[in-house]
Residue, then its C-alpha position, 0 to 999 in steps of 0.5 A: a493539487a496534482a492530477a492522478g498518474t499512471l505507474t507502469v511496472r515491467a517485469s520479466t522472468t525466465a523464458t518459460r514464464t510469462e512477461f507482463d506489463l501493468d499500468v496502474e492508475v495511482q491514486d493516493a488516499a484523496g483519489e487525486g494522486v497526492g498525499h496530505e492529511v487524509d491517509h487514515d482513520g476512515s478518511d473517504g479516500m483511504t476507504k476508497q483505496q482499500d475498497w478498490l484493493v479488496k475488490h481487486f484481490e477478491g475478484l481474482g480469488g483471494a481471501v481478504t482479511k482487514q486487520e484494524f488497529q489504533a496507532s500513535q505517534k510521538s508527535q501527534a496528540k491522538k491515535v489514528g485508525m490504520t488497517n493492514l490488508i491480508v490477502s490469502w492464497f490456499p488458505d488451507r495449507k499450513n506452510r505459508i510464504i509472505l509477500c509484503c509492501h506498504y500502501d500508505t503515504r507520508p502525511a507530509a512532504d518531509q523529504e523536501g529540502d524546504k521545510r515550508s513545502w512539507s504542508k503542500p500536497f505532493v505526488s506520493a505514488n512512487d514509493g508505496a504504489s510500486g509494491v502494491a502494483f506488483l502484488m495486484e499484477l501477481a494476483h492474476q497468476m495466483k489462482d493456478f499457480p502450482t505451489a505446495v504452499g500457501v501464499d499471503f500478500v500483506l499490504f501494510d498501513g502505517e509504515e511511513w506515518v511520520f511527521t517530524g521528517p527523517d531526523g525527528d522522533d517519529v517512528y516508521f513501520l507501525g503497521s508491521 
């Protein structure tokens, strides 16, 4: 299995805003920096990932709600449990904006040209982790952010729970 890595996100805004750098330890559902078969349905790795995210956002003042659901996929025989995470800032404000990303990873390396590689462990951090890292950093600014509206971060599960590859019958975006 591949070792966990580090994803560095650099963002800058206008001269009146702060520039930030963020290093996030990238861990998949297995906690080892790879994706494969452990993404959902109460797996130890997914539970650890969810607990880590909840702790982070709550520690910065966000109110976290878990939106649990069962999803099915055309190519799979059984439903699987999934969980969207909703982080609310200023929950008393009626008018709201939403910022979203997904935090799941593909269950198979179906972007590999050689189908024999689809079942091997793979590093999957570049896709889902980049949006999560951005929202994690933005959370540091939210408590004192001057806004008249409420803000919700939604981390979707099941966006890429696809087993048949890009040209197959499975559907994307189960969580949203």
